[in-house]
LOKETI-306492 format. One record per residue (C-alpha): residue in one letter; x, y, z. Coordinates in steps of 0.5 Angstrom, whole numbers, plus 500, padded with zeros to 3 digits. Each point is the difference from the previous one (the first is absolute). Last residue first. Layout:
BEGIN
AXYZ;...
end
This chain:
BEGIN
P376446435;K506500496;A506505502;E502506496;P507501496;T497498494;D502496494;T501494504;Q504495501;F500500508;T508501501;E501502493;R495506501;V501502507;L508501499;Q497504493;A495504505;L507501505;K505502495;D495506497;G499503506;E504497506;Y504494501;P508502500;L498508503;E499505496;V504507500;T501497492;S507498497;N503503495;V506501504;D500493501;Q503498507;S507498502;S501507501;H494501506;N506500505;R496501508;K500507502;G506501506;V500500508;R507500501;F504495504;E508501503;V504494499;R506499504;M506499498;P508499505;S504496496;G502493497;V496502495;L495494500;K502499507;T497507501;L494499496;Q497494504;D502504506;N495506498;I495495499;Y500496506;G500508503;E494502496;R497494504;K503501506;A498507501;N492497500;E495504498;K505504494;F499494496;W492498500;D501509499;V502498494;D496496497;F494503502;K502506497;R500496493;P503502493;H507499504;E506505498;L508497502;V505505502;L506497502;N504503504;E507499503;G502507495;E493501497;I499495495;T495500495;I492499498;A499492500;S493497499;V495497505;G495496497;N501494505;L504501505;K495499506;K501492497;K506500499;H499503509;A496494500;V505495497;E506502504;P505495496;L503508497;V505497495;R497502494;L496506501;L506503503;E503499494;A495504496;L501505505;L507502499;G499499493;E495506499;A503504505;S507500496;S506497503;L498494501;D500498493;A496493501;P505494500;V499494495;V497493501;P503496495;A496497496;T498493501;P502495494;V495497495;E501492499;V496499494;E496494502;A502494495;A494498495;P496495501;E501493497;Q495498494;V496494500;V493501494;P495495503;A500494495;T493499496;Q504504495;A505494498;A499500493;P502507499;A507498504;V503504507;E504504500;V504501507;P501508502;K507502500;A503502508;A500507500;P508503502;K501501506;T500508502;V506505503;A497507501;P505505498;A504503506;P496506504;A502508497;P505503506;A497504505;A499507498;A505504505;V498500508;V499508503;A503500507;V499497505;P501503506;A506499505;A499494505;G506501505;A495500505;H493497499;Q502493506;A502505504;L495505500;R496496501;V503496506;L501507503;E492500500;S499494504;E505501504;L497507502;W494498500;L501495505;R503505504;P494504499;L494497502;S494504501;I503504494;D497508499;R507502503;I503496494;V498504494;K503506500;H507496501;A499495495;E500506495;A505503501;F504493501;S499498493;S500508497;R507500503;L502493499;W498502493;L504505499;L507496503;S499494495;D501505495;R506503502;G502495502;L501494505;Q507499500;V502507499;S497503505;V502495505;D508503499;H498507500;M497499507;S506497502;A505504497;E496506504;R500498507;T507498499;A502508498;D495503504;P499507498;D493497496;R500502493;D494505498;I498497494;Q505494496;Y494498496;S500492504;A502504506;R494504500;T496493498;L504497506;D497505505;S493500498;L500492500;R504500507;Y493505502;L496497497;A503492503;S498503507;E494502499;L498494497;I503496506;A498505505;R492498499;P501493500;D503501507;R507500502;G501495507;A506496498;R496495499;T496503494;M507502497;D501493500;E495498497;V500504495;L506498498;K499493501;I494501494;V504504495;G506495500;V495495499;V497504494;D507501497;N497503493;A507503500;K497507500;I496499506;A506497503;L504506500;L494505502;L500495506;R508500501;D500508500;T494501505;S506495505;E506505498;E496506501;P497498507;V493500500;L497504504;G495501507;L503506502;Q503499506;D503494498;Y504504492;V502505505;A502495505;Q504496494;L503506498;T503503506;I500505504;K505500506;G498499507;N494498503;T495500495;A494500499;V498508504;I506502494;A496497495;Q494503502;E503507500;L503499493;L493498497;T497506504;L506504496;A499496493;D492501500;R501508502;Y505502494;G495497495;G502496494;D498493501;A502499507;M502493499;R505502495;A504505504;I498495506;A504494496;T506505497;V502501507;A499494502;G505498494;P505505503;E500496507;I498506505;S504501508;I495505503;G504507503;E493504499;Q505505497;E502495495;A494496499;V496506498;Y505501495;S501494497;L491501500;R500506496;S505499495;V497491499;L494505498;D503506496;A503493496;M493497499;S496506498;A495503504;R494501497;H498507498;F495505502;E496504496;Y500507501;K493503498;Q498508501;C492500503;R495503497;S499495494;R501494506;I493503504;T495500493;P503494498;P499496507;V505496502;K499493500;N504500493;F507502505;E499494504;T507501505;T498506502;A503507503;L496506501;I504507502;F495505500;V503508502;L496507503;H503506501;A496503495;P494497501;P497494496;E496500493;E500494497;I502497506;T495503504;K494498496;L503492498;L500499508;A492498501;D500497494;F506496501;A497498507;S493499497;R504494495;S504497505;L506502502;D504493499;H504503494;V504504505;E504496501;D504504506;I497508500;I505505501;F497507503;I504506500;R499506503;Y505505496;R506505504;A500497507;I498501508;M492501499;P499499493;R494504498;Y492498500;E496499495;A502493498;V498498508;E492498498;V502496494;I505495502;K501497507;E492501501;R498500493;V504495497;S499495508;D492501498;V500498492;G503493503;S507497497;E504501507;S503494502;A502498492;A501507499;D505501504;L501507503;E506504500;V500507504;V506506498;D498507504;V500497506;C507497500;S501494505;G501494494;E507499503;A503502493;I495506500;S502502506;K508500498;C499504494;I497505504;P505501505;D505500494;D506496502;D498495494;S502505494;P494501495;N504500493;P496501495;T497507504;P493503501;G504502504;D503503506;T495498505;A499493497;C493499498;L501499493;A507495500;K497496506;A492499497;L505498493;L504495505;R493497503;A497498494;T507497497;S500496507;T492498498;K502499492;G506496501;T500494498;G497496504;R494497496;P499501494;G499507496;T496507501;F502507503;L495504498;Y501508501;A495506502;H501507501;S506500495;I506504502;R503504493;G506505504;S505497495;T505497506;I493497503;G499497492;N507498500;Q500496506;L494497498;T502498494;R506496501;I497496506;V495497497;H506498494;D505499505;Q495494502;G505495502;I502502507;L498505505;D506501503;N503507497;F491503500;T501499508;Q498496506;S500493496;R496495505;Y506496503;K497499507;R492501497;Y503493494;L504497508;S495499504;V501505505;T501496508;S494497504;M500502507;
end
């Protein structure tokens, strides 16, 4: 016989057991106490935050023998049957598997008029309600709009935006929040103690961090760790189970990138992959660690483990806040791209080497005016040879004047804090000829965050960049090298700039009308532009 999963075994059975959703519980209990019971509730929020458990608790509170009551008793026979899932008046539907209109009509619409058999209300709990088809929602709408007095709907969803507005407007909405780290650590420690499991505090924290605010995910990961280890659950065992990189190795990688240590970065990536960590796990471990380091840098949610808190503070100081934010942005972008890469290990290695080469390069500030060049040094010209009048037949010999040495003007860097200066510097340093040609006529508009907005007069040239991600990526890499931080180009198609033309000029082309006639006359030396027979 299979054992009961931890998340089912430790499911909240009373309102007091539900952790982290005090705002929801308080509102529901106040409504029950005051008699303001709605005919339809909509619970929305991330997975594993207690939506279905709260729906069952609400069903208990409404259907209890001495209810409706804000604190139903576990000994009540109706509450027991609801907890066991055997109450005939409380129907749970999974919209993911019963999304058709026929299921809604058969199980809800056709039985809605019948009064409950045992309990006070007939309650329908529809989980993942957003998966219902459009026809099923249409069939359900009339019943939710004008239900019988004995009918209560409790809808749960993780994607609120997919629920039609006609349904949302007829329900009381309750939004469930992700669990905090403190709540998850407390719950995991309690379950481990109840199960008689010895676990390191660092392992509890690692599991709580990986759960990403979900109680069910946290208990599932804890159960996997229990199965994977025979004795005490250690932090290293959790890392091996989840396929994550230890925090010490991640810190060394981040510090190597900060120090422009390309050799160290390559060796660390080799060690991580040799230990069985895939590239995606390396990026995820770095992102989790960067999140912790950022919080430590700004002293947010201090870790109860003093040793770990001191370690995070030390690393965050070595990296610096600017580097932390830049690394988070770079790793997040890499994590988004790596799923489409055919050779992820080699690509990740090259990407981390690129980050190591660019790390520490602060954006270039406004450059002051260049000093005036030194005055040119010229050699005195030789005097001409004087020739006597009698010797006029002899040629006059004159030494040529010495050439003036004109020093080359120094290249003055453009003002990279403005869009025009950044575009000018980009065009100056861009080595790719094809890209330069396609940028001919482009003008800079503004800098919006990390985007350089450019206006291009020709749509087909803009399409040339967008049809191949490597072409636009090449421009982005050049911008990043210039400013020392991630920078992207954003093309907008606009009109060609005619500001250089005379405002009084006609709409004629250079050789149309009178200008064309004058050109013919000058070319053929005739007074009329008509060709001679």
